[in-house]
C-alpha positions, -999 to +999 in steps of 0.1 A: -016-081-144+020-085-135+024-047-132-005-047-107+012-071-084+044-051-086+024-020-077+009-038-047+043-050-036+057-015-039+029+001-019+030-025+008+067-024+012+066+014+014+038+013+040+058-010+062+091+008+056+110-022+041+113-010+005+148-013-009+166+017-023+166+001-058+128-004-058+124+032-045+143+045-075+123+024-099+090+035-084+100+072-085+111+069-121+075+059-131+056+082-154+025+085-132+021+089-094-016+083-093-017+045-093+006+044-062-014+071-044-048+055-052-037+021-041-021+035-009-054+053+000-073+021-006-050+001+016-052+027+044-090+027+042-090-011+043-067-011+073-088+014+092-120-006+085-103-039+095-090-023+128-124-008+136-141-042+130-115-060+151-117-036+180-155-036+178-155-075+180-131-075+210-149-048+230-184-061+224 
């Protein structure tokens, strides 16, 4: 469970461009890339849906 929160923190920090160089190195030394990619895609989809919902509520 703790690893999942570290993964979320890393993906969010990378998406907002505030990830430290040390965390960047730790993340790129991980064995698998797929958990980061899958979580990033999920966050992007959630962001697009949230923005579409917000804009739809404001316009209508």
